[in-house]
Each structure stands twice: as C-alpha cells, then as structure tokens.
C-alpha positions as CSV (number, residue, x, y, z in Angstrom):
1,M,58.3,-16.3,-36.0
2,K,54.7,-15.1,-35.8
3,T,54.5,-12.1,-38.2
4,I,53.0,-11.5,-41.6
5,P,54.0,-8.9,-44.3
6,R,52.3,-5.6,-44.6
7,L,52.2,-6.0,-48.3
8,L,50.4,-3.0,-49.8
9,G,51.2,0.7,-49.4
10,N,49.4,3.7,-48.3
11,F,47.7,5.8,-51.1
12,P,45.1,5.9,-52.5
13,V,43.9,2.5,-51.8
14,L,42.0,0.4,-49.2
15,R,44.0,-2.6,-48.4
16,V,42.4,-5.6,-46.7
17,C,44.4,-8.7,-46.0
18,A,41.9,-11.4,-46.8
19,V,43.9,-14.5,-46.1
20,V,47.1,-14.5,-44.0
21,L,48.9,-17.6,-42.7
22,A,52.2,-17.9,-40.9
23,V,53.9,-21.2,-39.9
24,S,56.6,-21.2,-37.2
25,A,58.9,-23.9,-36.0
26,A,61.9,-24.1,-33.7
27,A,65.4,-24.4,-35.0
28,V,69.0,-24.7,-33.7
29,P,70.7,-21.5,-32.3
30,A,72.2,-19.4,-35.0
31,R,74.0,-16.2,-35.8
32,A,71.6,-14.0,-37.7
33,A,69.6,-13.4,-40.8
34,D,68.7,-9.8,-41.5
35,L,65.2,-8.7,-40.6
36,F,63.1,-7.8,-43.5
37,L,62.4,-4.2,-44.2
38,K,58.8,-4.4,-45.4
39,D,57.3,-7.6,-44.1
40,E,57.5,-7.1,-40.4
41,P,56.2,-3.7,-39.3
42,E,55.5,-4.8,-35.7
43,I,59.1,-5.6,-34.9
44,Y,60.3,-2.3,-36.4
45,A,57.7,-0.4,-34.5
46,A,58.6,-2.2,-31.3
47,I,62.3,-1.6,-31.7
48,D,61.8,2.1,-32.5
49,K,59.7,2.5,-29.4
50,L,62.0,0.7,-27.0
51,N,65.1,2.5,-28.5
52,A,63.6,5.9,-28.1
53,A,62.6,5.1,-24.5
54,G,66.2,4.3,-23.7
55,Y,65.9,0.5,-23.2
56,L,68.2,-0.5,-26.1
57,P,71.2,1.8,-25.5
58,G,73.8,-0.3,-27.4
59,L,71.8,-0.9,-30.5
60,L,72.6,1.2,-33.7
61,A,69.1,1.8,-35.0
62,N,69.7,3.9,-38.2
63,T,71.3,1.3,-40.5
64,R,68.7,-1.1,-41.7
65,P,67.7,-3.9,-42.2
66,Y,68.7,-4.9,-38.7
67,S,70.6,-8.0,-37.9
68,M,68.5,-10.5,-35.9
69,Q,71.6,-11.2,-33.7
70,A,72.0,-7.5,-32.8
71,V,68.4,-7.1,-31.8
72,R,68.5,-10.3,-29.9
73,A,71.6,-9.3,-28.0
74,A,70.2,-5.9,-27.1
75,A,66.9,-7.2,-26.0
76,E,68.4,-10.0,-23.9
77,T,70.8,-7.5,-22.2
78,A,67.9,-5.1,-21.5
79,T,65.8,-7.9,-20.0
80,R,68.6,-9.1,-17.8
81,E,69.5,-5.6,-16.5
82,S,66.0,-4.3,-15.6
83,L,62.7,-5.2,-17.2
84,P,60.7,-2.0,-17.9
85,P,57.4,-1.5,-16.1
86,G,54.0,-1.7,-17.7
87,F,53.5,-2.0,-21.4
88,D,57.2,-1.4,-22.3
89,G,58.0,-4.5,-20.4
90,E,55.5,-6.5,-22.4
91,L,57.0,-5.1,-25.6
92,L,60.5,-6.0,-24.6
93,R,59.5,-9.6,-23.6
94,W,57.8,-9.9,-27.0
95,V,60.9,-8.7,-28.9
96,T,63.1,-11.1,-27.0
97,S,60.7,-14.0,-27.9
98,Y,60.4,-12.8,-31.5
99,T,64.2,-12.8,-32.1
100,A,64.8,-16.2,-30.5
101,P,66.5,-18.6,-33.1
102,K,64.0,-20.4,-35.2
103,T,63.1,-21.3,-38.7
104,M,60.2,-19.3,-40.1
105,A,58.0,-19.6,-43.2
106,R,54.7,-17.9,-44.1
107,V,52.4,-17.3,-47.1
108,T,50.2,-14.3,-47.6
109,A,47.2,-13.4,-49.7
110,A,45.8,-9.9,-50.0
111,V,43.2,-8.0,-51.9
112,S,43.2,-4.2,-52.8
113,R,40.9,-1.7,-54.5
114,S,42.3,1.5,-56.1
115,D,41.0,4.2,-58.5
116,A,44.3,4.3,-60.3
117,R,47.6,2.3,-60.6
118,F,50.3,3.8,-58.4
119,F,53.5,2.8,-56.5
120,P,53.1,3.0,-52.7
121,P,56.1,4.6,-51.0
122,N,58.7,2.2,-49.5
123,N,57.0,-0.8,-51.0
124,E,60.0,-2.4,-52.8
125,G,58.7,-1.3,-56.3
126,I,55.5,-3.4,-56.1
127,P,52.6,-1.4,-57.6
128,T,49.0,-1.3,-56.5
129,P,47.0,-2.1,-59.7
130,K,44.0,-0.1,-60.9
131,G,40.7,-1.4,-59.8
132,W,40.6,-4.7,-57.9
133,G,43.9,-6.4,-57.4
134,T,45.3,-9.4,-55.6
135,L,48.7,-10.2,-54.2
136,A,50.3,-13.5,-53.0
137,A,53.6,-13.7,-51.3
138,F,56.0,-16.2,-49.6
139,S,58.7,-15.5,-47.1
140,G,61.1,-17.8,-45.4
141,R,64.1,-17.4,-43.1
142,E,66.5,-20.1,-42.0
143,E,69.2,-19.7,-39.3
144,K,71.0,-23.0,-40.0
145,T,74.3,-22.7,-38.1
146,P,76.2,-20.1,-36.1
147,T,78.0,-19.1,-39.3
148,L,75.3,-19.5,-42.0
149,S,71.8,-18.2,-42.6
150,G,69.5,-17.4,-45.4
151,Q,66.2,-15.8,-46.4
152,F,63.9,-15.8,-49.4
153,R,61.0,-13.6,-50.3
154,A,58.9,-13.4,-53.4
155,A,55.6,-11.8,-54.4
156,S,53.1,-12.0,-57.3
157,F,50.4,-9.4,-58.1
158,L,47.5,-9.4,-60.5
159,G,45.1,-6.6,-61.4
160,E,42.5,-5.7,-64.0
161,G,43.5,-5.4,-67.6
162,D,46.4,-8.0,-67.4
163,D,48.3,-5.8,-65.0
164,E,50.4,-8.5,-63.4
165,G,54.0,-9.2,-62.3
166,N,56.2,-11.4,-60.3
167,R,59.0,-10.2,-58.0
168,V,61.9,-11.9,-56.2
169,L,62.6,-9.7,-53.3
170,D,65.2,-10.1,-50.6
171,A,66.7,-13.5,-51.3
172,S,70.2,-14.0,-50.0
173,L,72.7,-16.2,-48.1
174,E,74.9,-14.8,-45.4
175,G,77.9,-16.3,-43.6
176,G,80.6,-15.1,-41.2
177,H,81.3,-13.8,-37.7
178,K,79.3,-11.4,-35.6
179,Y,81.8,-8.7,-36.5
180,F,82.3,-9.6,-40.1
181,A,79.8,-11.2,-42.4
182,V,79.3,-11.5,-46.2
183,Q,75.8,-11.5,-47.7
184,A,75.1,-12.3,-51.4
185,G,71.9,-12.3,-53.4
186,K,69.1,-9.8,-53.8
187,I,69.6,-7.1,-51.1
188,S,68.3,-3.7,-50.0
189,T,69.2,-1.2,-47.3
190,W,68.2,1.9,-45.5
191,Y,70.6,4.6,-44.4
192,G,69.5,7.2,-41.9
193,P,67.2,7.9,-38.9
194,G,64.1,9.0,-40.9
195,R,61.3,6.4,-40.7
196,H,58.8,7.8,-43.3
197,G,61.8,8.1,-45.7
198,A,65.6,8.6,-45.9
199,L,67.5,10.9,-48.3
200,I,70.0,8.4,-49.7
201,L,68.7,4.9,-49.4
202,T,65.4,3.3,-48.6
203,N,63.4,0.2,-49.7
204,N,61.3,2.3,-52.0
205,A,62.8,0.4,-55.0
206,A,63.0,-3.3,-55.5
207,P,65.9,-5.2,-54.0
208,Y,69.0,-5.3,-56.3
209,P,71.5,-8.1,-56.9
210,G,74.7,-7.5,-55.0
211,V,77.2,-8.4,-52.2
212,R,77.3,-6.8,-48.8
213,V,80.0,-6.9,-46.1
214,H,79.0,-5.7,-42.6
215,N,79.1,-6.5,-38.9
216,P,75.8,-8.1,-37.9
217,E,76.5,-7.1,-34.2
218,P,77.8,-3.7,-33.1
219,I,81.6,-3.7,-32.3
220,P,82.4,-2.3,-28.8
221,M,85.6,-0.3,-29.4
222,A,88.5,-0.4,-26.9
223,G,91.7,1.5,-26.3
224,W,92.2,4.8,-28.2
225,F,88.9,4.3,-30.0
226,S,86.8,3.6,-26.9
227,F,85.3,7.1,-27.2
228,L,83.4,5.8,-30.3
229,G,81.4,3.3,-28.2
230,N,79.6,0.7,-30.4
231,V,80.5,0.9,-34.1
232,Q,78.8,-0.5,-37.2
233,Y,80.0,-0.6,-40.8
234,D,78.2,-1.5,-44.0
235,F,79.6,-1.8,-47.5
236,F,77.8,-3.2,-50.6
237,A,78.2,-3.3,-54.3
238,A,75.2,-4.0,-56.6
239,R,74.5,-4.3,-60.3
240,M,71.9,-2.1,-61.7
241,E,69.4,-2.9,-64.4
242,K,69.7,-2.8,-68.2
243,K,69.0,0.7,-69.4
244,P,69.7,2.9,-72.5
245,D,72.8,4.6,-71.1
246,Y,75.6,2.8,-69.3
247,S,73.6,-0.4,-68.8
248,H,74.3,-2.5,-65.7
249,S,76.2,0.3,-63.9
250,I,77.5,-0.3,-60.4
251,L,75.9,1.1,-57.2
252,V,78.2,1.2,-54.2
253,G,77.0,2.1,-50.7
254,T,79.2,2.7,-47.6
255,R,78.2,3.6,-44.1
256,L,80.0,4.0,-40.8
257,A,77.9,4.6,-37.7
258,A,78.8,4.9,-34.0
259,R,76.9,5.2,-30.7
260,P,79.5,6.8,-28.4
261,K,76.9,7.5,-25.7
262,P,73.6,5.8,-24.9
263,W,71.9,9.1,-25.8
264,L,73.8,9.8,-29.1
265,E,74.1,8.0,-32.4
266,V,75.9,9.4,-35.5
267,G,76.4,8.1,-39.0
268,L,78.3,8.9,-42.2
269,S,77.0,7.6,-45.5
270,R,78.3,7.7,-49.1
271,V,76.7,6.3,-52.2
272,L,78.2,6.1,-55.7
273,H,77.0,5.2,-59.2
274,Y,79.6,4.6,-61.9
275,G,80.7,2.3,-64.7
276,G,78.3,0.3,-66.9
277,D,78.5,-0.8,-70.5
278,G,81.1,1.3,-72.4
279,R,82.8,2.5,-69.2
280,S,85.3,1.2,-66.7
281,N,84.0,-0.9,-63.8
282,G,87.4,-1.5,-62.2
283,I,88.8,-0.7,-58.8
284,S,90.8,2.2,-60.1
285,E,87.6,3.9,-61.5
286,F,85.8,3.2,-58.2
287,L,88.5,4.9,-56.2
288,T,88.7,7.9,-58.5
289,A,84.9,8.4,-58.4
290,Y,84.6,7.7,-54.7
291,G,87.3,10.3,-54.0
292,G,85.1,12.9,-55.7
293,N,86.8,13.2,-59.1
294,N,83.9,13.6,-61.6
295,D,86.0,15.0,-64.5
296,P,84.7,14.9,-67.2
297,A,81.2,15.8,-66.0
298,G,78.8,12.9,-65.9
299,R,81.6,10.4,-65.1
300,S,79.8,9.3,-61.9
301,N,77.0,10.3,-59.5
302,T,77.9,10.6,-55.8
303,L,75.7,11.3,-52.8
304,A,77.0,11.7,-49.3
305,G,75.6,12.7,-45.9
306,Y,75.6,12.5,-42.1
307,D,73.0,12.0,-39.5
308,I,72.7,12.7,-35.8
309,T,70.2,11.2,-33.4
310,V,69.7,12.3,-29.8
311,T,67.7,10.1,-27.4
312,L,66.5,11.7,-24.1
313,P,64.6,9.0,-22.1
314,F,63.1,11.3,-19.5
315,P,60.8,9.3,-17.2
316,S,58.0,11.8,-17.6
317,Q,58.3,12.3,-21.4
318,P,61.0,10.5,-23.4
319,V,61.9,12.2,-26.7
320,Q,64.1,11.3,-29.6
321,A,65.2,14.0,-32.1
322,Y,67.2,13.4,-35.3
323,W,68.7,15.2,-38.3
324,D,69.7,13.6,-41.6
325,R,71.6,15.8,-44.0
326,A,72.7,14.6,-47.4
327,G,73.7,16.1,-50.7
328,E,74.9,15.9,-54.3
329,G,77.9,17.6,-55.8
330,D,81.7,17.3,-55.9
331,N,83.0,20.2,-53.9
332,R,85.8,20.0,-51.4
333,L,85.6,20.7,-47.6
334,L,87.5,23.9,-47.1
335,A,91.1,23.2,-48.2
336,T,91.3,19.6,-47.2
337,G,90.5,18.0,-50.6
338,F,87.9,15.9,-48.8
339,P,84.8,15.4,-51.1
340,W,81.9,17.4,-49.7
341,P,78.5,18.0,-51.3
342,S,77.2,21.5,-51.6
343,Q,73.6,20.9,-52.7
344,W,72.1,19.7,-49.4
345,G,68.8,18.2,-48.5
346,N,67.6,17.7,-44.9
347,I,65.3,15.6,-42.8
348,F,64.3,16.8,-39.3
349,G,62.4,14.5,-37.0
350,V,61.0,14.2,-33.5
351,Y,59.7,10.9,-32.1
352,L,57.8,10.5,-28.8
353,P,57.6,6.8,-27.8
354,Q,54.9,7.7,-25.3
355,I,52.8,10.8,-24.7
356,L,52.5,12.2,-21.1
357,G,52.9,8.8,-19.5
358,A,50.6,6.9,-21.9
359,S,53.1,4.2,-22.9
360,R,50.8,2.6,-25.6
361,V,50.7,5.8,-27.7
362,D,53.5,7.2,-29.8
363,L,53.8,10.2,-32.1
364,R,56.3,11.0,-34.9
365,A,56.7,14.2,-36.9
366,E,59.1,14.5,-39.9
367,Y,60.0,17.2,-42.3
368,A,62.0,16.4,-45.5
369,D,63.4,19.0,-47.9
370,N,65.6,18.5,-51.0
371,Y,64.4,21.7,-52.7
372,S,65.4,24.7,-50.5
373,G,68.7,26.6,-50.8
374,Y,71.4,25.2,-53.1
375,A,69.4,21.9,-53.4
376,K,67.4,23.7,-56.1
377,T,70.5,23.4,-58.4
378,A,70.9,19.6,-57.8
379,S,69.5,16.9,-60.0
380,W,68.4,14.9,-56.8
381,Y,67.7,11.4,-58.0
382,N,67.6,12.4,-61.7
383,H,71.3,12.6,-62.7
384,G,71.6,12.7,-66.4
385,A,74.1,9.8,-66.7
386,Y,73.4,7.9,-63.5
387,P,69.9,8.5,-62.0
388,H,69.6,7.4,-58.4
389,Q,66.9,4.9,-59.3
390,Y,66.5,1.2,-59.8
391,R,63.9,0.0,-62.4
392,G,62.5,3.5,-62.5
393,D,61.9,3.8,-58.7
394,V,63.8,6.3,-56.6
395,L,66.3,4.6,-54.3
396,G,66.0,7.5,-51.8
397,Y,63.1,9.4,-50.4
398,P,59.8,8.4,-52.2
399,M,58.7,12.1,-52.6
400,G,61.4,12.4,-55.3
401,G,63.6,15.3,-56.1
402,G,62.8,19.0,-55.8
403,S,60.2,18.3,-53.1
404,R,59.3,19.0,-49.5
405,D,57.3,16.7,-47.2
406,W,55.6,17.1,-43.9
407,F,54.6,13.8,-42.2
408,F,52.8,13.2,-38.9
409,G,51.9,9.7,-37.6
410,S,50.7,8.2,-34.4
411,R,50.0,4.6,-33.2
412,Y,48.0,3.1,-30.4
413,F,49.2,-0.3,-29.3
414,F,46.5,-2.7,-28.1
415,L,49.1,-5.5,-27.8
416,P,52.8,-5.6,-28.7
417,T,51.8,-7.1,-32.1
418,T,48.6,-5.1,-32.6
419,F,48.1,-1.4,-33.2
420,A,45.9,1.2,-34.8
421,E,47.6,4.1,-36.7
422,V,46.7,7.4,-38.3
423,S,48.8,9.7,-40.4
424,Y,48.8,13.0,-42.2
425,E,51.2,13.9,-45.0
426,R,51.6,17.1,-47.1
427,I,53.9,16.9,-50.2
428,L,55.1,19.9,-52.3
429,H,56.6,18.9,-55.7
430,D,58.3,22.0,-57.0
431,R,60.9,20.8,-59.6
432,G,59.5,19.7,-63.0
433,V,55.9,20.8,-62.3
434,Q,56.2,24.6,-62.3
435,S,53.6,26.1,-64.6
436,S,54.3,28.7,-67.3
437,I,52.4,31.4,-65.4
438,G,54.4,30.9,-62.2
439,S,52.0,29.0,-60.0
440,S,53.4,26.8,-57.3
441,G,54.0,23.2,-58.1
442,E,51.9,20.2,-57.4
443,R,50.5,19.9,-53.9
444,R,49.2,16.7,-52.2
445,R,47.5,16.0,-48.9
446,K,47.2,12.5,-47.7
447,I,45.3,11.2,-44.7
448,S,45.3,7.5,-43.8
449,A,44.1,5.3,-40.9
450,G,44.4,1.6,-40.3
451,V,44.7,-1.4,-38.0
452,T,47.3,-4.1,-38.0
453,G,46.9,-7.1,-35.7
454,W,46.9,-10.8,-34.9
455,L,43.6,-12.7,-34.9
456,T,45.2,-15.9,-33.5
457,S,48.8,-17.1,-33.1
458,S,49.0,-17.9,-36.8
459,W,46.6,-15.5,-38.5
460,R,47.1,-11.8,-39.0
461,A,44.9,-9.2,-40.7
462,E,45.4,-5.6,-41.8
463,A,43.0,-3.0,-43.2
464,H,43.6,0.6,-44.2
465,A,41.6,3.5,-45.6
466,A,43.0,6.7,-47.1
467,T,42.3,10.0,-49.0
468,D,44.7,11.6,-51.4
469,R,43.9,15.2,-52.5
470,V,46.0,16.8,-55.2
471,T,45.9,20.5,-56.4
472,T,47.7,22.1,-59.3
473,Q,48.3,18.6,-60.6
474,G,51.4,18.5,-62.8
475,G,51.7,22.3,-62.1
476,V,48.6,23.1,-64.1
477,P,46.4,25.7,-62.3
478,G,42.9,24.5,-61.6
479,S,43.8,20.8,-62.1
480,E,42.8,19.0,-58.9
481,G,41.1,15.9,-57.6
482,T,40.6,13.7,-54.6
483,D,40.8,9.9,-54.3
484,F,39.1,8.3,-51.4
485,S,39.5,4.6,-50.7
C-alpha cells in the first residue's frame, strides 16, 4: 500500500514532510480492514471523484471510514463493466491496485512551524505545537484471513517548551462476514456527506475505545425491500474519558444508509451520550434515552439527523449535491411519539468532480450552519451534562457550536496520487463571543495552498502554506490579527 499520512492540519502553519517512508508487501487475499480517515487523503480524494462522476454507483460513500472490501468490490465491478476514458480511467485503475489485498506498514516524520499552538480541524485531536515542532508516526494494516484483519496507528509529537505527547490512534481488530463484522479497539467514524466537516460525527477528536458492529460490504436488498437498493448499517458503543461529571460515560452511534438508485443516497443517524459514574449504564437506560426520554433534564444528550446526496453524472458536467440536516432536542414528530429534534443545523454542499470537461480539476463548495433559526437555542456540542466532545475536542463539525462556515476547495491532479490544492474558508463564531456592545461575533478568514505527492514508489512529500485572519477576536471590537505561515 503506497501511501503516507497527511499528518498536520491546515491553519496557521506551514507543514513540510521532511522524511516519509512507506514499505509495502504482498499478503494473502482477505476480507477487509477499514481505511484510515486521516492518513490516506489520496484514496478518499479518488473515491469522491469517481463516485461523483458516476463510476461507483453501488458504493455508499457517506459512512466512513470505508471498508477496504467495499471499495475493492466497487472498483473491480466498475473496471469490468467499462473502464472510463482518460484520467478517470487512470484513477480507477489506481484505486483497484491500491485496494488489492496486501500487508502494509509505514513510518512518517514531519516538521512544522506555527506562531501559536492550535488544533487543526479533523486531525484526530493532535495539536500543532507553537514554534518549531516535529511529529513521528507509525501505521500498519494486516488482512490476515478472509475473516480477520487488524490495523494499528500511533503518533508522537514534540514542540518547544516541552509541548509533547503520544497518541494511540485507530488500533483495532475486526472479524466477521462481509455483511456482519465486529470491530474492537480504538475506533472513529464519520457520519454524513460533508467533506470539510459533518454535523454529528467526524475525526476531529481522537479515536475512542469501543466496539463496532457493521457490514463491511453493502447489502443488496431483495424482495419487498428491493426498493432500498444497497443498504449499510453501523452501530458502535464507546467509553468516554474521565471527567468531572459522569466520568466514563457511554457514547452510542447508529446509522442506517441506503442507495436505492445509482443517483441517490440517503442516511439516518442518531448519536447518544448517557450513563457514567453515578448513573445507570444498562440496556434499560440506553433504550429509555435512545427513545427520546430525557426526564429529568440532563439525563442524556441525543443528536439525530438525516442526509440526502444526489449524483448527476452528466457527460458534459457531472455534479453531486448534498444536504446534511441534524439537530438536538427531544421533541416528537407530529403525533407519532417518534423522537425528532427541533434545533436543527444544516450542511449544504456541491461537488464538481471535473470542470467543463477538465477531468483533472475538481471543485467543492460547502456551507455549514448550526446557529440560524431554532439552532440558536441549542447547546450544540456543549451540553451541560454530556458535551458532544472527547478529551475536549468536538466530535462533530470542527467550527464548534453557534457558528457558520463557508468553505471552497479545489484540486488539480497531476497523477492519481499527486495533486495541488487551494482552499478558502470563512467562519463566523456567534455563540459565546458576542460583545457587550452588540458587535458581531468572532470572524475568521483562512486561505491555504499545498501540494501532496509521491517522489518515488516509496517516498511521499507534502507541503502547505496558509494565512488565518481573525477580526473581533473573542467578540472584542478592534481585536484582530493575521497569521501567515
């Protein structure tokens, strides 16, 4: 497996991978180990591009991390049916080769420079130290038998002033069938079609210890349920960290997704925090809270949502549009008694896998909002008893609660594994930063550019530069600054 982690985040730091080495070897055919969320940006970029262009119509793309087996099956099917012309064909051949069964191991070293310590978004809780910093990481994946696989990832960072830390990231074993598998260890997940962020679950926080039950490969429904097309389920239960209130509480995530048509994917997600020291952790309490009973107030914290993705692979200009809607609250849907949030947030997105026939260029635009309307009354990630966080990092969208975010990003692919990218992001933080004289909240503008690519079959390099400008910092009029790295 010839890929190396993209280890450091976006703002406001210049990241340069100084030494990067990957070692690959063949292995026996196997079922699947999950693809890593953070370490392999090339494969996720390739899958997004091929999916939006209509070449992977059976793959459910909005529940991540992907199963290696699911991507392998979708890519092999697409290759057998009709190889796309031009660069898309090269991309599909590379994905097919990338997902072939093999043992993989790699080590990575990186260096960074930042004006201030910060946590890059969707970086698994790994900070970028102030000043000069270094990071070393190891990743390995083993697909041992058709029913057993495993992965291990760890990272260590060191900055100035004894700013250091060690992290065990995704480290798990998985066994089972293509339609039913159990994964145990340090896990993480992503629910929803947004790519810069998702409302309920992302990999913004560190992986958490837990157990997952899911189907690595989509299930083609038959009979009365054939209208659902391919179906995917995901259920996990995790143990949260030690904290002042309700230490070691339980986080449960559930998702059901379907692709009834090649052009349509829908998903339903529900996440629950409950239990912990001094409270019941049993099945009865879980069922009560999952059903929406939060009496007395603060008994649990539930989030729920749905998402819709429409893929229109027009030959002249393919386009993919998506909507992710999620909320907090314990209201009921009409008179059904079905738990239904009232304090909704939204993500709207459009992705163009090519632009006017230029297949090497893509463009994505996303707008995220968990502040408008009734969302202003929601705690959004800051629940008093059960904040939607792990080790202080938001489990959902990195912008946090009471915020709005505009994101635009584009990539140019030189090769399937090598691309340049640029992005612009505008963030409005409104809750918790309003000034006493009524000014608007904190505003940030971020611009970044970078290159990710392979130097040889075993060596990979990445470099990024960014500016981050903030105004009314902390809601204080006149407080502003710009970081350029």
